[in-house]
Each structure stands twice: as structure tokens, then as C-alpha cells.
VODOTI-29997 format. One record per residue: residue in one letter; y, z, x of N, C-alpha, C, CB in turn. Coordinates in steps of 0.05 Angstrom, whole numbers, plus 5000, padded with zeros to 4 digits. Glycine has a CB too. Example, Ala and Ser with C-alpha at 12.3 -4.5 7.8 and 13.67 -1.06 7.14 Angstrom:
BEGIN
a488651565264491051565246493451565264491151815226 s495551425257497951435273500151575258498851145282 
//
This chain:
BEGIN
x152842264093152242354063149942644059150642064048 x150642804045149143064041147643124029149843204037 x145343264039142343234029142243163998140643524033 x143543333983144043343948143343053946147643433934 x146242943954146542633948144042413955149142543966 x142642523971140242343990138342433963138942494031 x138342623959135942703935136742593918135242983924 x139342613904139942403883139742163883141942413875 x140542003905140641783905136341793905142941653931 x135841793920132741753914131041803889131541893931 x132341943864130842043840128342223846129941803823 x129042423853126942583858127442833845126442613884 x124942873827125143143810123043243821125143153777 x121343473811120443683810117543483799122143943792 x115743513824113243303832111143503812112243263875 x110743683811108743913799109143973760109744243819 x111444003752111744133732112943853716113544423736 x115644003703116843853680118743673689118244033660 x118743643717120243403717123543473732120343273683 x124443763737127143843738129443673761126944143745 x130843563753132943403782132843513801136043383782 x131843483824131943613851135843773859130743293877 x136343593856139343553865140643813845140743193857 x139843743829140943983814140844283820139943973793 x136844333811136344503827136944623850135144483828 x137544443867137344583895141044633903135344343923 x142844503882146144623881144744923877148844483850 x144745113892145245383891144745533923143245513867 x145645813921145245993947143346203940147946143958 x141446243950139046403946138346573977136346183935 x136446743967135946873996132746744004135947273994 x131946653979128446633978128346333973126646833950 x127046093998126745863988123645903984127745624005 x122145833961119945803963117945573956119545973955 x115945393980115445283971112045333955116345123986 x112345133922109345243920107345033924108645363891 x105345153944103544963950100345093934103644923986 x100045323906098845413911095945203899099645663906 x097544953890095344823864094744973845092444743872 x096345053822095145293813092645213791097645483798 x092344913784090344843762087844753770091444633746 x085544933771082544833781082244503781079944963758 x080444473802079144133803082143973822078543943757 x084243953818086343863829086243903863088644023815 x086443713871086443613906089143523915084343333911 x090343423896093943293909095143433930096643313886 x095443613918097043823930096243903965096544093909 x093343963966091944013985092143754013089244063970 x092543543993091043344010094243254026089043063988 x095643304009098843314014100043534044100143463982 x098643694041099643894058097943824093098944224041 x095143724089093243714106094943384120089643724089 x095643244105097042994122099442884121095942774118 x102043104106104443114114105143364128105943064094 x103643514142105143754143107443764163103343984149 x107243594183110243654190113143504182110143644217 x112643324158114243224140114743464128113443014123 x113143664114113743874097116044054114110944034088 x114444084136116044334154118744254154115144364188 x119443964165122443844167123943864136122143484178 x122943774119124943814101124644054090125043634083 x123744254088123644614089126044664104120744794106 x126444634127127644644139130644624130126744534152 x130144334127133644264117134344354087134343904116 x131944424067133744534041132844894054132144403996 x132444954059133245204068135345254073132245274085 x136345004088139645114104141244884083140345024151 x140644854061141644754045143044984022139844554037 x140445054022141145293998141745614014137945333975 x141645604037143245824051140946064059145745934029 x138145984051134846204044135646274068130746084039 x135246594068134346744091131546774101134946974086 x129846714086127246634076125746414072127146694058 x124446284086122745994079120146024075122745784099 x118846034051116146034052114345844042115546234043 x112445814051109845654035108645774028108145484045 x107945824003104845983988102845883982104946093965 x101245893993098545773985096045983988097945504005 x093845803978091846003975089946114002090145893954 x089246284007088146474030085346224040086846864014 x084446104019081945994022082845684031080146023992 x085245604038085645354042085745364072088145244026 x083445334090083045394105084745204131080745424100 x083544864120085144594133087644594133084844344120 x087744644110091344654105092544824123092344764076 x091945134121093245324138093645174167091245614141 x091245124179090544954203093044834213088444714196 x092844544191095144334197098344434195094744084175 x098444644175101044694169102344924194101144814135 x100345144204101045304226101845094253098545514233 x099844844256100644664276103744644278099444394271 x104044424251106244374244108044494248106444344228 x108444784243110945044248110045064281110445424226 x108845124298108745164321110144874340105545244325 x109544664325110744454346114044314340108344174344 x114244434310117544474302119144664319117944614271 x117444864329118745054333120545224305120344954353 x119045214285120345304258120045604258118845174231 x122245644233121745914223120945924198123846084224 x120345804181118145764156115545924161117345444151 x115046124145113146204141111346164118113646374144 x107646234132106046254110105046494087104246184121 x105546414059104546664048101746534029107446844029 x100346824039097246714024096846914003094046724047 x096046653983095846793958092246793949098046623934 x091647013936088447023927088046723909087747353905 x085546713905084346483895084446543863081346433908 x086046643856086546683825088446463805087946963823 x087646463783089346363764090746483744088346203754 x093146413741095046193746096846323776097246143715 x095346293804097146323824099546193827096046283843 x099845883822101345763818103245753800100545643820 x103545903781106245963765108246073770106146063748 x110645903772112645983781113146373775114645763769 x112346433755113946673753111446833769114946793720 x108946823768106646913789107546963812104646733795 x108046673823107846583848110246803861108446223851 x113046773851115246923857114547173856117346873842 x114247213845113047563848111647623863111547683829 x109347473873107747523898108847483922105647393899 x110647333923112047303953114247543951113846963960 x116347583931118747793931118248023924120647733916 x116648013909115548363894117248293878115848723909 x118648233855121448203845119848033822124148043866 x120748213784119647983765122547893760117548083734 x121447633754123647333735123747553712121646903722 x126347563702125547693673124947473645128447893663 x122947553631123547313608124847163594123247333595 x123646893596125646733589126946653617127446883569 x127346703635129046683654127846503679129946953660 x129946423698128646263728128246343753130046073736 x126746323770126546443801131146523809124346063831 x132146373799135346423814135646663802138246203809 x135446803776134947113769134647283795132047153751 x133047273804132447433831132947273857129447533831 x134647063858134946993886133446853898135147163901 x131546683879129746463896130146243884126546493899 x128846073893128645773877126245613897132345563878 x124845463877122045393888122045183880119645533882 x120445003901120144663897117144673899121644433924 x115244533887113144403897113244213919112144303879 x110344323932110044153959110843893950106944133971 x110143723942109543443929112843363933108143453891 x113743523913117243443916118343513945119343633894 x117843723963118543683987117543424003117943913998 x115743343992115143124017116242834004111043094026 x117442903982118942653961122042663978119342753918 x122342983982125142963998125842914026126243173994 x123442934040123542904070123942574063120343034092 x122642444049122342194041125342014036120542214016 x126842244021129742114013131742234038130942223977 x131142374052131642464076132242214098129242634084 x130442004090130541854107129941544088128641954130 x131841604071133941294053131641234035135140924077 x128441404030126241194020126541403988122441174044 x126341253970126541273938123541373932127440953919 x123341493914121441593896119741383885122741753875 x117941163891116240983881113541033874116140813896 x112341263893109241273891108541583884107641163923 x106141583879105041843870101941853877105541873837 x101742093892098642033891098042343869096742033930 x095742183868093342193850090142323837093042063855 x089142603837086142633833085542493812085142903829 x083342363818081842293795078842363794082042033793 x078842493778075942573780074642573752075642863793 x072442703752070742783722069442543717072642863694 x068342453700067542203691067942033710068742123669 x067742023733068541753745066041633765071441793761 x066041463770063541403797064141383821062241153797 x067341383833068141583849069941653859067441593862 x069842013847072042143850074942173870070942313849 x076242103872078042063896080642203888078541743904 x082842053913085342073905086341873913086542273909 x088341793897089241473897091441533904089141273872 x093541333923096041363915097641043900097541483943 x098641083887099540883870102340853861098240893850 x102940643855106440523854107540703821106640013849 x108640863819110140943792110340723770113241033800 x108240803750107940593734105640423724109340463743 x102840603752101840383750099940563726100640223780 x097540313711096240313692094340653695094840023692 x093840803676092441113683089640973687092541393654 x089340653668086240663664085140383696085340503620 x087740283708088140183732086640383753091040143737 x087340733751087840873772085340983767090341033775 x083940943741080840993737079540783751079741003707 x079440533747077640393761078440343783076940193750 x080740463795080540493832079340713844083340503846 x078340873816076141053825073441003818076441293817 x072940733814070040653803069840683777067740803814 x071040663767070840653738069940903721069140453732 x070240943700068841183694065641113677071141383675 x064341363692062541313689060441423659062041353712 x062641353635061541353612061641163600062141493599 x061341103570062740943552065241063539060940853532 x064441283521066741353505067441653518066041363471 x070541663529071541803550074841793533070841643584 x075142103544078042153540080042223568078142403520 x082042223562083142473586084742613590083742443605 x084942743602086743073608088942903643082743493624 x091242863635093342853650094543113659095042703638 x094043243681093943493693091343583703094743663676 x091743873702088844003702088244083679088444243718 x086144173688084144303659085144493632081844523673 x086944683641087244873635090344823615086945053661 x092244693630094744593619095844313617096244703632 x093044163622093543893620093243713592092043783639 x094743513592095943443560092843203560100543263556 x092343253528089843053524091542773524087943113492 x090242553530090742303516087642133512093042123536 x087442043484085141913480086241653454082742163470 x084841533457084541273439086841033450085441363403 x087841003442089640703449091940823466091240513417 x092541113462094541223479094041233513094841493467 x090941183509090541163536091340843557087641233536 x091340713538092340403541094640363556093040273515 x096540543538099240533540100240703563100240603515 x098740953577099841153595099741013620098541423595 x101341063636101941013661103241253680103440783658 x102841303709102741463724106741473728100341363750 x107841783717110041793722111241983748110941843699 x113342143759113342183777111942533781115942093783 x111042583755110742873748107642863752112042963715 x107142663750102942623761101742703777101742413770 x099542883772098642953795095442973798100043183802 x094442943772091442913762091742733736089943233754 x088742653752087342493717084142583714087142043717 x083242703694080542763687078342623669080742963679 x077542573677075542333653073342553643073241983674 x074242543621071442693597070742593579071642943582 x067242753571066242563552068042683522062242583550 x068142563505069142713482067842893471069742583463 x066342933472065443183461064943543477062843073451 x066343443504066843723522068643923507068443653553 x068744133515069444403490072044393502067644763490 x073544263524076644213538078443953516076044063578 x076443783507077843633489077543673465077543413492 x074943863452074543893425076744133417071343953418 x077144293433077844543425081844463427076044833451 x082444283436085444093430085443993408086143853448 x083443913402083443763375084043883349080943663371 x083044133342083444283324085544303314082844453328 x085944273289089844173274090244483273090443943230 x093144523271094644713281094644963251097844553292 x093544813233092644923200089845083206091844623173 x087944953214084845053217085345283237082344803229 x087345303268088045493283088345773273090245423292 x090645703248092345893243089646053217095945743232 x088245973204086245983180084646203200084345653168 x083146133223081446193250083246543261082045843281 x085546523260086546743259087546913237087846703271 x087146813221087247033199083447243184088946783170 x082046983199079547063191077647163211078346853179 x078647143232076747183261078747273274075246923277 x080847483279082147533301080947863298085847443301 x080447913317079048263315081348523329075448273339 x083148363336084848553348084048713371085748713331 x082648533390080948703422084048773432078648413453 x086048553430088148603452087148383480088248983462 x085748303493083948133509086047933512081048033495 x087047793497088947583501091447733521090047453470 x092647943504094748023515094048213543096248163493 x092248353549092148433573090648323590091748653573 x090148043587089447863613091947603610085547703610 x095247603592096347443595097947513620097447393574 x098547253636100147403664102247513660101047233686 x104447213641106247463635107347723626106947423631 x105447793609104948103597103948323617102648093574 x102348193641101048303670104248423684099047983694 x106448213684108748113702110848343685109647723700 x109548543657112248713639113348563633114348913650 x113348253622113948123601113348183570113047943607 x115348233553114648403527113748153508117548613514 x110548073518109347853502106748013498108947543518 x106047943472103048083460102647903442102848393447 x100247663452099447463444097847653415097747283467 x095947793416095047973396097248083372093848213412 x098848093380099748163352101047943343101548403349 x101647703349103047463337100647393327104747243356 x098147373330096647313323095847433295095347313341 x096547713290096347903276098147823256096848133289 x100347763264102847693246103147513234104947683256 x101347253249101747043237099846963212101846873256 x097247183213095747183191096747303159093647333202 x099747393162101547583144103447413134103147833159 x104847233148106647073136107546793148108747223132 x108746613133108946353139112746383143107446123112 x113746573149115646623163116546673188116046743156 x116846383196117246413228119546423233116246213246 x120346703236122946773241123446873271123746963221 x125547083265126447343297123547423302128847733288 x122247513280119347783286118047613310116247853254 x118047233315116247133334117347063349114746983330 x120447103362121547033379119647073407123947163375 x117647323417116247313441115347113451114747433441 x114146913426113146713435113946483450112346653421 x115946543448118646253469117446373497123846313468 x117046623507116846693540113446583533117747133556 x112146533523109246383535109346213550107646263520 x107746273574107545983593105545773587106846043624 x102945863578101945633564100145533580103845443555 x099845773596097245813615094845683610096446083616 x093845823579090645773567089846023574088445513581 x089946193595087546453589087146633561088146713611 x089046603550088846743525086346603512091546733508 x086246323507084346173481081546113506086245763462 x082146023528079945913550078746083565080845743569 x079046333561078246463575078046823568079646363596 x079646853555080447123545078947283520083047093537 x079647063502078647183467074947043464081546973432 x074847393454071847343454070947173426070347653455 x073047063405072246983388072646663388073147123370 x074446603406074946283411076946193398072846103405 x078646393391080646283379083646103408081646593357 x085646083393087045953406089746093403086845683399 x090946323410093246433413095846183425092546703435 x094146153454096845903470096945613445095145733515 x096145523428096845403411098145453387095545323408 x098745653381099345793364101945863371097545983361 x102445953392104546033408106545753411103346163439 x104845613418106145283426107945213390102344953436 x106945233373107545103344109045283337105345043324 x109245543342111245813336113945683357109546213351 x113345603380116145553399118245333376115045343439 x116045073374117244883346118744983325115044763329 x117745093306118745293298121345403301117445403303 x121345573314123245753326125945513332121745933357 x124745373350126945223361128744983340125545073388 x127644933317128344753298130845033281124944603278 x129845263286132045393257134045503288130145773225 x134145483314135845543337135545823341138845463333 x132745873342132646223358132246123386129546503347 x133246263404132446203434131546603433135946043463 x130746553463130946853476132246903493129146963486 x133147213498134647263517134447453528136547253514 x133247593548133147813560134048033554133747793577 x133248253560136248533563135448523586136448913548 x139248703596139548683621137748843632141948733629 x136148883645133449143652132448953675130349243620 x131349163694129049083710126749103699128849223733 x124648923701121948963695119448953720121548743675 x118049143711115749173730112249073719115949523738 x111549083742108548953730106849143724106948763750 x104749173704102749253695101049443710101749063689 x100449653705099649833733096649723733099950253731 x095549633721092349543719092949143717090649723680 x094649063734094548713740092748663764098048563749 x092948813784091248723791088448703781091548783808 x087448803763084448823759084748683733082949143758 x085648493726085348243698086748033713087348313662 x086247943742087347813745084047583753089847923763 x084147293746081847183738080746933761082547073708 x078647013769077146883803077046653792073647003819 x078746413810078346073799075445993794079345843822 x073945993815071645943810070146033782070646033831 x070946333773070346413741070146193730072446583723 x072946243731074846033704072945793712079245933709 x072145633730071445383729068645353714071545263757 x067145503719064745693711064945603675065446103720 x066445763672067045803635068145643626068546003623 x068945473641070545153625068644923633074345043640 x066145023645063944803644064744513656063144763614 x066644583683067044333695066644373726069944213688 x064144533727063544593768062244393775061344883782 x060944173761060243903773063443733787058543713744 x064743693762067443503772068743653798070243493745 x068743993805068943963837068443733865067344123842 x071643673870071543493882071243633925074343313868 x070143553935071143683970073543573980068943583997 x074443614009077043504013076143234017078743624036 x078543124013078442814014079742784038079842643990 x080742634051081142584083082742294088077842584100 x082542144065083741884060084041804030082141684075 x087441744022087641693999087041393996090041793990 x086141273967086141013962088240883956084740973948 x089740763969091840593958091540323941093240533978 x092340363922091540203893094540123886089640423865 x095139733895097839613882096239443859100039393905 x097839533837097439363813099339113810097839543789 x098138863799099738613796102138753766097038273787 x101339023748104639033740104539233733106038863719 x107139483735108239683731109639743702109739693750 x109239933699111439943668112140303664108939793631 x114540313677116140503683117740633670117240463697 x117340913660118640933639121541053651117041103618 x123941033630126641173639126641433635128841083625 x124941563619125241853618122541943631125741983587 x122142033651120542183663120942513670120242033684 x122742503670124242783680126542943652126742663713 x126243243659128043353647130943223644128043563659 x131943293620134643113622135142933610135143003643 x136942723611137542513597135742343601139742413603 x135342093588134041863599135941593618132841743573 x134941573639136941363657137141093642135641303689 x139241013645140640753643138840543655143340743658 x138240323641137140133658139239993670135339963644 x139339813688140939733710140139383717140239953736 x138439413706136939063705136138943680134039043721 x136038773675135138543649133138423657137138293640 x131438293640129038143639129737963653128038053614 x127537893671127837583683129037613717130437383660 x130737893717131138023745128937983765131438323743 x129737873786127737933813128538263831128237633839 x126938413838127138663846125138633860127338863829 x126138813893124438893899123839243904124338743916 x121339273913120739563918122439763928119039573932 x123639943914125940123926128540083918126140093952 x129039853896131339753890131239983863131539383885 x134240033855135240233833134740043813138440373835 x132840153793132939913769134240133739128739743761 x134640393749135440453726137140743738132940453702 x138940843715141041123732142041263720143541073748 x143341473726145041763716147441783731143442053721 x148541923724151042033739149842243758153342183719 x152142283780150442513794151042683780150642613823 x153042783762153843033747151943073725156643023736 x150042783719148642893699145843043698148442723686 x144543193676141443213685140342933679139543463667 x139042933700137642593700136042573727140442303699 x135142283717134442263756135041933750129942383773 x135041783782135541483783131841393779137441373819 x132341163771128641023775129040863792126940853750 x126340783805127140553816124540373823128940623840 x125040093824122239893826119940063844123039553844 x118240003835115940093845113339883859115140233823 x114739703847113439483869115739173865109239393857 x115238953883116738733886116038573864116438603912 x117938483843116838303823119938223801113938483806 x118338113783120538053764120638263737120037743754 x123038263729122338413701121538313681124038523690 x120038313669118638233640120138353620115538333637 x121438603622122338693596122938973603120138663573 x125339033584127039283587126739433562130139223593 x125739633557126039773534125940103545123539683512 x124440243528123340563542122340533564121140733528 x120940303571119940273599121040013606116640293601 x121240003646121139803651119039633662122739813660 x118139443648116139233662116739143686115839003649 x115439113697115038933729112538803737115339123755 x112338503743109838363757110338253773108438203746 x109438293791108738113815108137843817107038183825 
//
């Protein structure tokens, strides 16, 4: 069985992003295989934990993937300040006599953005709307690479390491089965330290806000890496709750066209034709969201424009997200010009130090120290979504009442389809099959 088949059988998807099926992503030939170990979002510690504790596994899998894609250069990109992680990886490289190289990044946000990362490593600019393959590269998150190692040994994706922090009594990294309730993850971290709270799934900049009854329904998927518990009145919460109509009205009345959002936009700095300040001006003059707004489609939604750059507290990012939806309804897509793109001359002077960003977001007190041991937590019940990846929903191959064992296939896709297999994450009995498969031990 070749590597791509092993990855397909194990249901490996991108562990740090949208969940692109990995057997599809690695079906290519490239010059660069880049492992994204930057842990782009502030506060999260999951990828750092993986590097410290599974360095040999990461290097072995990196070598295997590099051979599969024919890469001349295999690089792990991580921040220079990750001293312990660098030491662990260098030891593994030496022990295994590996050709893998480490590439050191500044402690800036968003160092782990795929376009920013590829440019830092290769000095090439991915065209707007493009992917790393356009410049001869393929990128996997370090958590994905660990799952590839497990797949090489016949083990499917059934567990996830998750940073649980914020307003919890004992911030920690938990190791939980896929489908574990988010509330149980919080319980494993000593429970919430406040009564009324909301959560952000992911990091403080790009994570998704979950509140109310939705918290009780939310379970851990293959792409989750962080749970941040916050007070209901925290800026990161209230900013996300403003209705889009109000955001547009604010743009009409308060945008001063200073262009700070554009000058600090990471995609603009890469040379992409994205100008948030012009989008803000245009949206204040028309509600005909057509071709003239299509540059919004290349926004990475990093949040710098609204959480750091704008002196008026406006929300170009959320307006871009709104415009993306409107443009897609009309079938409008972004297509790049056939040309080379170059970074802006002032790019180095507009980069954002992570420590300053953490202070601006008022989350400094939630910073965790390095955690040496993950807390393993196995719930009595899991609810496993059949769609936790890009592409088609997996088809259930079990029924209510069936007895299953951990690692057993419970939902599948064909190899040629865009999707990923799903496996039981605990031993137990299937309680129900719908959008989720519920298993009770």
C-alpha cells in the first residue's frame, strides 16, 4: 500500500485549517515540502507541544512525504523563539540523519498564514487566489504530519490535541477523542472560572465564536486546535457580535480613508491587489455588490485590519466576509492575472509583533507556559460529525445499535472523491446516525 492510500484510509485532513483531504493535497510533484509549525494564532500551544513530544515521528513522516512529492527541499518553518522545539527537532534530525531543514521565522502575526509562510521560505509570491502549488510548494501543518506518521503505521485519526485556555481554572493541553464535547474539554481543564462565558474555537484572531446553546452542541473535530473561554463582554466577543448592517453603517459614517488597513494587510504586503480601505469607501456608496468588489475574495480574514490597524474600530475583515458571500451567490470568482507578484518595499516595516498584538487584544493574562504533559480525557459519549473537512460529507457505514471499536471505519468516501474517511474514536455502541454519529461506551 502506498503512502497516499495509507493517508486516505486513515482519514487524514489538514489539522490546522479548513481540513483539506491530505491524500488529495499530496498527489503532486513539487520542489518544496513545507511543514507549517509557526502556530500562527497567538496563545495556542498545541503545535509546540507536538514538536516537543513527537519530533522523531515528525521527521520520519516528513521524509516519507518528501519522497512522495519529489521535493528537493523539505523544510519545517517555525518561530526562532521556539527554543525547546528547535532543540527537539534538531536532535531528531541528527538522530535520523535526515535532510530536513529548519527555517526560522520572526515572531510576527500572521507568520503561519500559508501565503506569508511560503514567501518567507521560498521568496516566491503565490498569486492572489492561488495555492502553494502555483509556485512549486505544498504545505502541511505539523499536526497533519503527525497524523501522517500514524497513518503510516495503520492508525486512523481518532484523537486530537487541543489547547484549552482563557477563563478556565487549569489551562492545559488535552488529548481527547474526536467528537468529545467542548464542555467536557473545558471540564478537563478544571472548568470555567466564570459563570457566564462564550468560547472561541481556534485562535483569538481567526477563531469562530460559539455561544449559548451552540456551546453544548459543539464537539471536537479533526481541525480543532484551541478552545478559548472568554467573558461575554470581552472585546473579542462583542466585536464579533455586531450585525453586518451596523458594520456597513459605521463604514459609511466613520471610515476616514487613512489606508492603515491596506498598508498593514498581509496579502497587500505580498503584492496582491487587495485594498480594504477602498472596499470600505465603495461599500458606503452602493449596495450593488458586483465585479467591482471582487478583490474582497482574496482576503485571508486574518483580522489585522479590524483588530489592530483601524484607528476607528471598524471591521474591514467582516465586511470582506460578507462581500464574499454576496459575490459567490452571483457566481463571481477571482482569477489572477498571469504575471509575477512582488512584495511591497515597506513590507518589513509593517509586520506585527505577536506580543504587541496580544496586548492590544487584552489577552496577555491568558498566555500559557510550555506544557510538558497533555491531559488525556476519554468521555462516555462522543458525537462525531460526518463533515469535518473540505469536500463531500462522508457516508455512514454503521447503523444505530451497532457495536464499534476505536479506529473502526464508521463513514467513508471513495478514494477519488474530495472528502475523508471517519473512524470511531472510542469503543461503544452507536446510539444514532445523522449529521453526526453518536457513540456511547
